[in-house]
C-alpha positions in Angstrom: 218.5 154.4 117.9 218.9 150.6 117.5 220.1 149.1 114.3 216.6 147.6 113.8 214.9 151.0 114.0 217.5 152.6 111.8 216.6 149.9 109.2 212.9 150.6 109.7 213.5 154.3 109.2 215.5 153.8 106.0 212.8 151.5 104.6 210.1 154.0 105.5 212.0 156.8 103.8 212.3 154.7 100.7 208.7 153.8 100.9 207.6 157.4 101.2 209.7 158.4 98.2 208.0 155.6 96.1 204.6 156.8 97.2 205.3 160.4 96.3 206.9 159.6 93.0 204.0 157.3 92.0 201.4 159.8 93.1 199.1 156.8 93.9 197.3 157.9 97.0 195.1 160.9 97.3 192.9 162.1 100.1 189.9 162.6 97.9 189.9 159.1 96.3 188.2 156.2 98.0 189.4 152.7 97.4 191.5 153.5 94.3 193.8 151.0 96.0 196.6 150.5 93.5 198.8 150.2 96.6 197.9 147.4 98.9 198.7 147.1 102.6 199.4 143.7 104.1 200.0 143.1 107.8 201.8 139.8 108.5 200.7 138.5 105.2 197.0 139.5 105.6 195.6 142.3 103.4 194.1 145.3 105.2 191.3 147.2 103.5 190.3 150.7 104.4 186.5 150.9 104.1 185.9 154.7 103.7 189.3 156.5 103.7 192.4 155.5 101.9 196.0 156.3 102.9 197.3 159.5 101.2 200.3 161.7 101.0 200.0 164.9 103.1 201.6 168.3 102.5 204.7 167.1 104.4 205.2 164.2 102.0 204.2 161.7 104.7 202.1 158.7 104.1 199.0 158.9 106.3 197.0 155.8 107.2 193.7 155.2 109.1 194.9 154.3 112.6 191.9 152.2 113.5 192.1 149.5 110.8 195.9 149.2 111.1 195.7 148.9 114.9 192.8 146.4 114.9 194.7 144.2 112.4 197.7 144.3 114.7 195.7 143.2 117.7 195.2 146.6 119.4 192.1 148.3 120.5 191.1 151.9 119.5 189.1 154.3 121.6 187.8 157.7 120.5 187.2 160.6 122.8 185.1 163.1 120.8 185.1 165.7 123.5 188.9 166.0 123.6 189.4 165.0 119.9 191.8 162.3 121.1 192.3 158.7 120.0 193.9 156.1 122.3 195.5 152.9 121.0 196.0 150.1 123.5 198.2 147.1 122.7 197.6 144.2 125.1 200.5 142.2 126.7 201.7 139.4 124.6 204.1 136.9 126.1 207.2 138.8 127.2 206.0 142.1 125.6 204.1 144.3 128.2 201.0 146.2 127.4 201.4 149.5 125.8 199.2 152.6 125.3 199.5 155.7 123.1 197.4 158.8 122.8 197.1 161.1 119.9 195.3 164.4 119.7 193.9 165.6 116.4 196.0 168.4 114.8 198.9 167.7 117.2 202.3 166.2 116.4 202.7 164.9 119.9 202.5 161.2 120.6 202.0 160.3 124.3 203.1 156.8 125.1 202.3 155.6 128.7 205.5 155.5 130.8 207.6 157.3 128.3 208.5 160.8 127.5 206.3 162.5 124.8 207.5 162.0 121.3 207.2 164.3 118.3 205.8 163.0 115.0 207.0 164.6 111.8 203.4 165.4 110.9 200.1 165.9 112.9 197.3 163.4 113.3 194.3 164.6 111.4 190.6 163.7 110.9 189.6 162.8 107.3 186.1 161.6 106.5 185.6 160.8 110.2 188.8 158.7 110.4 191.9 159.5 112.4 194.9 159.5 110.1 198.4 159.1 111.4 201.8 158.8 109.7 202.9 155.3 108.8 206.0 155.9 110.9 203.8 155.9 114.0 202.5 152.4 113.2 206.0 151.1 112.7 207.4 152.7 115.9 204.5 151.9 118.2 204.2 148.3 117.1 207.9 147.7 116.6 207.2 146.7 113.0 209.3 146.2 110.0 207.9 147.7 106.7 208.8 146.3 103.3 207.8 147.7 99.9 207.2 145.1 97.2 207.5 146.8 93.8 206.2 143.8 91.8 202.8 143.8 93.5 202.9 147.5 94.5 202.3 146.5 98.1 203.3 147.6 101.6 204.1 144.6 103.9 204.2 145.3 107.7 205.8 142.6 109.8 205.5 142.4 113.6 206.2 138.8 114.4 209.9 138.8 114.1 209.9 137.1 110.7 213.3 136.4 109.1 214.0 137.9 105.7 213.5 134.5 104.2 210.1 134.2 105.9 209.1 137.7 104.8 210.1 136.9 101.2 207.9 133.8 101.3 204.9 135.7 102.7 205.3 138.4 100.0 205.6 135.8 97.2 202.5 133.9 98.5 200.5 137.1 98.8 201.4 138.2 95.2 200.6 134.8 93.8 197.3 134.2 95.6 196.0 137.7 96.0 196.3 137.2 99.7 194.7 133.9 100.5 192.1 134.1 103.3 193.1 133.1 106.8 191.2 130.2 108.5 189.1 130.4 111.7 190.9 127.3 113.1 189.1 127.1 116.5 186.0 128.0 118.5 188.1 130.4 120.7 189.4 132.2 117.6 185.9 132.5 116.2 184.7 134.0 119.4 187.5 136.5 119.3 186.6 137.4 115.7 183.0 137.8 116.6 183.9 140.1 119.6 186.3 142.2 117.6 184.7 142.4 114.2 181.2 141.2 114.6 179.8 144.0 116.8 182.8 146.3 117.6 181.4 149.7 116.7 180.1 148.5 113.3 176.6 147.9 112.2 175.8 145.9 109.1 172.7 145.6 107.1 172.2 143.0 104.4 170.8 144.6 101.3 167.9 142.5 101.2 181.6 137.0 83.2 184.0 135.8 80.5 181.9 138.3 78.8 183.6 140.1 75.9 180.4 140.0 74.0 178.4 142.4 71.9 175.8 144.4 73.9 172.8 142.4 72.5 174.4 139.2 73.7 175.5 140.4 77.1 172.0 140.2 78.4 169.6 137.7 76.9 166.9 135.1 77.7 168.4 131.8 78.8 167.9 128.8 76.5 166.8 125.8 78.6 167.9 122.4 77.5 165.4 121.2 75.0 163.9 117.7 75.1 161.1 117.4 72.6 158.1 119.4 71.6 158.1 123.0 70.5 161.5 124.5 69.4 160.4 128.0 70.1 159.8 128.9 73.7 160.8 131.5 76.2 163.1 130.8 79.1 163.6 132.6 82.4 164.5 136.2 81.9 168.1 136.2 83.1 170.8 138.9 83.4 173.7 137.2 81.7 173.5 134.9 78.7 174.7 131.4 79.7 174.0 131.9 83.4 170.6 130.5 84.2 168.6 131.7 87.2 166.1 129.8 89.3 162.4 130.6 89.2 159.0 129.3 90.2 158.1 128.4 86.6 160.3 126.6 84.0 159.7 124.9 80.6 161.6 122.5 78.4 159.5 123.2 75.3 157.0 120.4 76.0 156.3 120.5 79.7 155.7 123.3 82.2 157.1 122.9 85.7 155.6 125.1 88.5 156.6 125.5 92.1 153.6 126.1 94.4 153.1 126.5 98.1 153.1 122.8 98.9 154.1 121.0 95.7 155.7 121.0 92.3 153.5 120.1 89.4 154.6 118.9 86.0 152.2 119.9 83.2 152.0 118.6 79.6 151.8 121.9 77.8 152.6 121.3 74.1 150.5 121.0 72.1 147.9 123.2 73.9 145.1 120.7 73.1 146.8 118.2 75.4 147.2 120.6 78.4 147.0 118.4 81.5 148.8 117.8 84.8 151.2 114.8 84.4 152.5 114.6 88.0 152.4 116.3 91.4 155.4 116.1 93.7 154.2 116.7 97.3 156.5 118.7 99.6 157.1 118.8 103.3 159.3 121.9 103.2 158.7 125.3 101.9 159.8 125.4 98.2 161.6 128.4 96.8 162.6 128.0 93.1 164.0 125.4 90.7 166.1 124.5 87.7 165.5 122.1 84.8 168.5 120.1 83.4 167.5 117.6 80.8 165.5 114.9 82.7 166.3 116.4 86.1 164.4 118.9 88.2 166.5 120.6 90.8 164.3 122.1 93.6 165.5 124.6 96.2 163.6 124.5 99.5 163.8 126.0 103.0 164.4 123.6 105.9 165.6 123.6 109.5 167.7 121.3 111.7 168.4 121.2 115.4 171.8 120.5 116.8 173.5 120.5 120.2 176.8 122.2 120.1 179.4 122.0 123.0 180.3 125.3 124.6 183.9 126.2 123.7 186.4 125.7 126.6 188.6 128.8 127.0 192.1 128.2 125.9 193.6 129.2 129.2 191.2 126.9 131.1 192.8 123.7 132.5 189.6 122.3 133.8 188.9 118.7 132.7 185.3 117.9 131.9 183.9 114.5 131.3 181.0 115.9 129.3 181.1 119.6 128.3 177.8 121.5 128.5 175.9 122.0 125.2 173.6 124.6 123.8 170.9 123.9 121.2 171.1 125.6 117.8 168.2 125.7 115.4 170.1 125.8 112.2 168.4 127.1 109.0 168.9 124.7 106.2 168.6 125.1 102.4 167.7 121.9 100.7 168.6 121.2 97.1 166.6 118.2 95.9 167.3 116.5 92.6 164.4 114.6 90.9 164.7 112.2 88.0 161.9 113.2 85.6 162.7 110.7 82.8 159.2 109.4 83.5 157.1 112.6 83.7 154.2 110.8 85.2 156.4 109.4 88.0 159.3 111.6 89.0 161.6 110.1 91.6 164.0 111.6 94.1 167.6 111.0 93.1 169.7 113.1 95.6 169.2 115.6 98.3 171.8 118.0 99.6 171.4 120.2 102.7 173.3 123.5 102.8 173.5 125.3 106.1 171.9 128.8 106.2 169.1 130.7 104.7 168.8 130.8 100.9 170.2 133.9 99.3 170.6 133.2 95.6 171.7 130.7 93.1 172.9 130.3 89.5 173.3 127.5 87.0 176.2 127.4 84.5 176.3 124.4 82.2 175.8 121.3 84.4 176.9 123.1 87.7 174.5 124.8 90.1 175.8 127.3 92.7 173.7 127.9 95.8 174.6 130.8 98.1 173.3 130.8 101.7 173.8 133.0 104.7 173.7 132.1 108.4 174.0 134.6 111.2 176.8 133.7 113.7 176.0 134.9 117.2 178.2 132.3 119.0 180.8 129.7 117.9 179.5 126.6 116.1 180.6 124.5 113.2 178.1 124.4 110.3 176.5 121.0 109.5 175.6 120.0 106.0 174.0 116.8 104.6 174.4 114.6 101.6 171.4 112.3 101.2 170.7 112.4 104.9 174.3 111.8 106.0 175.5 114.6 108.2 178.9 116.2 107.6 180.6 119.0 109.6 182.5 122.0 108.2 185.2 122.2 110.8 186.8 125.5 111.9 190.0 124.7 110.1 188.0 124.5 106.9 186.3 127.9 107.3 188.1 131.0 106.0 187.3 134.6 107.1 187.6 138.0 105.5 190.0 140.1 107.6 189.1 143.7 108.6 185.5 143.2 107.5 182.2 142.6 109.3 182.2 139.0 110.6 178.7 138.2 111.6 177.6 135.5 109.2 178.7 132.2 107.6 178.5 132.7 103.8 178.1 129.3 102.2 178.7 128.6 98.5 177.6 125.1 97.4 178.4 123.6 94.0 176.3 120.7 92.7 177.8 119.2 89.6 175.2 117.3 87.6 176.3 114.1 85.9 174.7 110.9 84.7 177.3 109.0 86.7 176.2 110.7 89.9 175.7 114.2 91.3 178.7 115.7 93.2 178.3 118.2 96.1 181.0 120.5 97.4 180.7 123.3 100.0 182.9 126.3 100.8 182.2 128.3 103.9 183.4 131.9 104.7 183.0 134.0 107.8 181.9 137.5 106.7 178.6 139.0 105.5 176.6 138.8 102.3 174.1 140.6 100.1 173.4 141.0 96.4 174.8 138.4 94.0 176.1 138.8 90.4 177.4 135.9 88.4 179.2 135.6 85.0 180.1 132.3 83.3 183.5 132.4 85.1 183.1 134.4 88.3 180.7 134.9 91.2 180.5 138.2 93.1 178.9 138.8 96.4 178.3 142.4 97.5 177.9 143.1 101.2 176.8 146.6 102.5 178.7 148.0 105.5 177.7 151.0 107.6 180.6 152.5 109.5 180.3 155.1 112.3 182.3 158.2 111.5 182.9 161.4 113.5 182.2 164.8 112.1 182.3 168.3 113.4 181.6 168.9 117.1 182.2 165.2 117.8 178.8 164.0 116.2 178.8 160.5 114.8 177.4 159.7 111.4 177.2 156.5 109.4 179.1 156.2 106.2 178.2 153.5 103.7 180.4 151.2 101.6 180.1 148.0 99.7 182.7 145.2 99.9 182.6 142.9 96.9 184.0 139.4 97.2 185.1 137.7 94.0 185.1 133.9 93.5 186.3 131.9 90.5 184.0 129.2 89.3 184.7 125.9 87.6 185.9 122.7 89.3 185.1 124.1 92.7 184.7 127.6 94.1 187.9 129.6 94.6 188.2 132.9 96.4 190.0 135.4 94.1 190.0 138.8 95.7 187.8 141.6 97.0 187.2 145.3 96.4 185.6 148.1 98.2 183.6 151.1 96.9 181.6 153.8 98.6 177.8 153.6 98.7 175.4 150.6 98.4 173.9 148.8 95.5 170.2 148.5 94.5 170.2 145.0 93.2 172.1 142.5 91.0 171.6 144.7 87.9 173.8 147.3 89.6 176.8 145.0 89.0 178.4 143.6 85.8 181.5 142.1 84.4 182.9 142.9 80.9 186.2 142.2 79.3 187.9 141.4 82.5 186.5 144.4 84.5 183.9 144.5 87.2 181.5 147.5 87.0 179.3 148.6 89.9 176.8 151.4 90.4 176.1 152.7 94.0 174.2 155.3 95.9 175.7 157.0 99.0 173.8 159.0 101.6 175.7 162.1 102.5 174.6 162.4 106.1 176.4 165.7 106.7 174.4 167.4 104.0 171.4 165.1 104.1 171.5 164.3 100.5 172.3 161.3 98.3 174.9 160.9 95.5 175.4 158.3 92.9 178.5 156.8 91.3 179.9 154.2 88.9 183.1 152.4 89.7 185.2 150.2 87.4 187.6 147.6 89.0 190.1 145.4 87.3 190.5 141.6 87.6 192.3 142.1 90.9 189.3 144.2 92.2 191.4 147.4 92.2 189.7 150.6 90.9 190.7 151.8 87.5 188.0 154.5 86.9 185.0 156.1 88.4 182.3 158.8 87.9 181.1 160.3 91.1 178.4 162.8 92.1 175.9 161.7 89.5 172.5 163.3 90.0 173.1 164.8 93.5 170.0 164.6 95.7 168.6 161.6 93.8 169.1 157.9 94.0 169.4 155.1 91.5 166.1 153.4 90.6 167.5 151.1 87.9 170.7 150.2 86.2 171.7 148.2 83.2 175.1 147.4 81.8 175.3 146.5 78.1 178.8 145.9 76.8 180.8 149.1 76.7 177.8 151.2 77.8 175.9 151.6 81.1 172.4 153.0 81.6 171.2 154.5 84.8 167.8 155.9 85.9 167.8 158.1 89.0 164.8 159.9 90.5 163.7 162.5 92.9 161.0 164.4 91.0 162.0 163.7 87.4 163.5 160.7 85.6 167.0 161.2 84.1 168.1 158.3 81.9 171.9 158.5 81.8 174.0 157.0 78.9 177.5 156.2 80.1 180.7 155.2 78.3 182.3 152.5 80.4 185.9 153.0 79.3 187.8 151.2 82.1 190.1 154.2 82.9 188.1 157.2 81.6 184.4 156.5 82.0 182.2 159.5 81.1 178.5 160.5 80.8 177.6 160.7 77.1 174.1 162.0 77.3 170.9 162.1 79.4 167.2 162.3 79.0 164.9 164.0 81.6 161.2 163.0 81.6 158.6 162.6 84.3 158.5 159.4 86.2 161.0 156.6 86.6 161.9 153.1 85.5 162.5 150.4 88.0 163.6 147.9 85.4 165.5 148.3 82.1 165.5 145.6 79.4 167.5 145.6 76.1 165.6 145.4 72.8 167.3 145.1 69.5 170.6 146.9 68.8 169.9 150.3 70.3 166.7 150.3 72.3 165.8 150.0 75.9 162.4 149.1 77.5 161.7 150.7 80.8 159.1 149.6 83.3 158.3 151.7 86.3 155.9 154.5 87.3 154.5 157.7 85.9 154.4 160.6 88.3 153.0 164.1 88.7 153.9 167.0 90.9 151.5 167.8 93.7 152.7 171.0 95.4 156.4 170.3 96.3 155.9 166.6 96.3 155.3 163.9 93.6 152.9 161.0 93.5 152.7 158.0 91.1 149.8 158.1 88.6 150.1 154.7 87.0 152.4 152.0 85.7 154.6 153.3 82.9 156.1 151.3 80.0 158.6 153.2 78.0 160.7 152.6 74.8 164.0 154.5 74.6 166.1 154.9 71.5 169.8 155.2 72.6 171.4 155.0 69.1 172.5 158.6 69.5 174.3 158.2 72.8 174.5 162.0 73.3 170.8 162.5 72.9 168.7 159.5 74.0 165.0 159.7 73.1 161.8 158.3 74.6 160.2 156.9 71.4 156.9 156.2 73.2 155.3 155.4 76.5 152.1 153.9 77.7 150.6 154.3 81.1 148.5 151.6 82.7 145.9 152.4 85.3 146.3 154.9 88.2 148.5 155.2 91.2 147.6 151.9 92.8 148.6 149.9 89.7 151.6 147.6 90.2 153.5 144.8 88.6 155.9 142.2 90.1 158.1 142.7 87.1 159.2 146.1 88.3 161.1 144.5 91.2 161.5 140.9 89.9 162.9 140.6 86.4 161.8 136.9 86.2 158.2 138.1 85.9 159.1 140.1 82.7 158.7 137.9 79.6 160.2 139.1 76.3 160.4 136.7 73.3 161.2 138.1 69.9 158.8 141.1 69.6 156.3 139.8 72.2 156.3 141.4 75.7 154.1 140.2 78.6 154.1 140.7 82.3 151.6 140.3 85.2 149.9 143.5 86.5 147.3 144.5 89.0 145.3 147.5 87.8 143.6 150.3 89.7 141.5 152.9 87.9 139.5 156.0 88.9 140.2 159.1 90.8 141.1 159.7 94.4 144.0 158.0 96.1 144.8 154.7 94.6 141.5 154.5 92.7 139.6 151.2 92.7 140.7 147.7 91.8 139.8 147.0 88.1 141.9 144.1 86.8 144.4 141.4 87.7 146.2 139.4 85.0 148.7 139.8 82.2 149.2 142.5 79.7 150.5 141.4 76.3 152.2 143.7 73.8 153.8 143.5 70.4 157.0 145.7 70.3 158.5 147.5 67.4 160.8 150.4 66.8 157.7 152.6 66.7 156.5 151.5 70.1 154.0 149.2 71.8 150.9 147.7 70.4 148.6 146.1 73.0 147.5 142.6 71.9 145.1 142.4 74.9 144.8 141.2 78.5 144.5 137.7 80.0 143.0 137.1 83.4 142.3 134.0 85.6 139.5 135.8 87.5 135.8 135.4 86.7 133.1 138.0 87.1 132.3 136.9 90.7 136.0 137.4 91.7 135.9 141.0 90.5 132.6 141.6 92.2 133.8 140.2 95.5 137.1 142.2 95.4 135.5 145.6 95.9 137.8 148.5 95.7 140.9 146.7 96.8 142.6 143.5 95.5 143.7 141.3 98.4 145.1 138.5 96.2 144.1 135.0 95.6 145.4 131.8 94.0 144.1 133.0 90.7 146.6 135.9 90.5 148.8 135.4 87.4 152.5 135.1 88.4 154.3 134.2 85.1 153.8 134.3 81.4 155.5 131.7 79.1 155.7 131.7 75.3 155.6 128.1 73.9 155.0 126.9 70.4 153.2 130.0 69.2 151.0 130.3 72.2 151.0 132.2 75.5 150.7 130.3 78.8 149.7 132.1 81.9 150.2 130.5 85.3 148.7 131.3 88.7 148.7 128.9 91.7 145.2 127.7 90.8 145.1 127.7 87.0 147.0 127.5 83.8 145.7 128.9 80.6 146.8 128.6 77.0 146.0 131.5 74.6 146.8 132.0 71.0 149.5 134.6 70.4 148.1 137.5 68.3 144.4 137.0 68.9 144.7 135.9 72.6 141.9 133.4 71.8 141.7 131.0 74.7 142.7 127.5 73.6 142.6 125.5 76.8 142.8 125.8 80.6 143.3 123.5 83.6 142.5 124.0 87.3 145.6 123.1 89.4 144.2 123.8 92.9 
């Protein structure tokens, strides 16, 4: 054995002893990754099966992900239970191929005599696990253990000890900075290897050490003049505003419509009138208000001709390379100066490449996240007041070992009286649900991985990778974590006292059932605690994190509300309540109450069906025995509310609760259409007291509707509390009604 391999063997033995002594890796734990693996300075993540110590005290690693990271291809022969790893020729190094058979210790390397491994290759959770020694020998690698960061570093490029030390130090300091795309050729390689190489991906379309009642609260928009008591957009985290189709500053209402934005003088109600209309050429999404600025988010498109990349090995000289057209989706962020409410003027317009995903506003900074599918190499183009700028390949970072099928763009617009500043960071990866705290942004992307089970059948396993970005003067990638299962929506995620919490549902394909879990990750996105197998056979319908507690609603035929202690290292279920129906949305009320909005259900044979919209009040003061204080059911099975799946339609101000609802009544199926408008309640510890209902429809509208409501521009979308009155907004009308009596004070037609 050469001196080099003797050194590798010694390092491996030391490494194994560290692993065994620490007891860090187990076969049954997924992504409790206190030990990290880096290959040539790039972190390798294992989506659905971690390394572990086998009965022979050998460290077993998933061969696919290590091999792909080292530039090799992996093929699986289900019939013979054999995996083949092929390493292509590289310079003076010839191509090399090895075959391993499950449950065999023999390693067959082409052109060489069979070798014996000290432990057999095995199949765990559909992944072929091999001893780390195999990786080092087959790839002629050096393996170094870094005790400070508890990381394994694999080096295959002949790095000197000094270069290795520098790589280890940089990885420890930066949490493994992301590599850059650098060229069209490299991007094509990444797309080929990680974009569609056996994976399928589906997009599932924080400095917060606060008391529970402050962790989630209505935002307080910047007040200009007028009423000093008004509701803002219902947001998830205090201090982090969210865009919506309706905003108010206490005097004016701002409404996004299909083809325009209108500014309405709303306070006092006697002066209700349209002050200005801003016509739009693009499709508007949502907006923010910042003092005398209106920030509008719109959809747009642009067409560009991109040159075909010339292969690196090509020596052909071309005077004018061929081009291909690309219709690039564009998200426009337009800033209007509204100092003169009767005559708003455009101040700036920024074009972010990609389709709008989500956004947040923290102080004077707005963060806009977009996603653009990458099917062939191109450099994204963005605009600043019509001037085109290109995000070059050497400015684009990518997420190693993950699905690489989209550009994820994070734009920051910093609002200032001296001028608005625009910055853009672009990453190659994939995107999904977004959670944001005052200091960090998290993007959760769902991944579906093919895995092999008994008799060679292939099943999909689910996992969620969470990318963490630091916010402030720019957007900075921090780290990433991985958990089994997929998330329902943004409320399935939270940050509290330096820890990230996430609730997921996994589909167990081998048993055809679902399972739910909660995972807690530290600031470095490494798992510190978990509760798995919550409500087997059911799935999460709603989640809410409130300080040191979490609340989950799962459902199959009955509605368990779980109360969970979110101790970072020892989370546990404290209590649960089982009642018929389920809640799609949970909202905090007071110190120890929760409001749930969802559906009432009844059993029909072996199945269940909804029987109306259910509003519940839960008392969770006794964490071991939560109680449903009261409930009210609206309409029959066809009844629905946007607020069940869009929290921005849920208005809660002090003890006043209102939301839009479409009501069906009567027997048989969904019943018949009976009402469209807003329900208004007063809430107390004893329950709900219905103030009444507000509608924008007249008698003729109800008569024309028949048994089914097909929608119209008189359908109420939002309710706003302002200066003691309630304002309801549809696309064609705005009404002001007195709180308490619901007496109509004024109305305007806005068609």
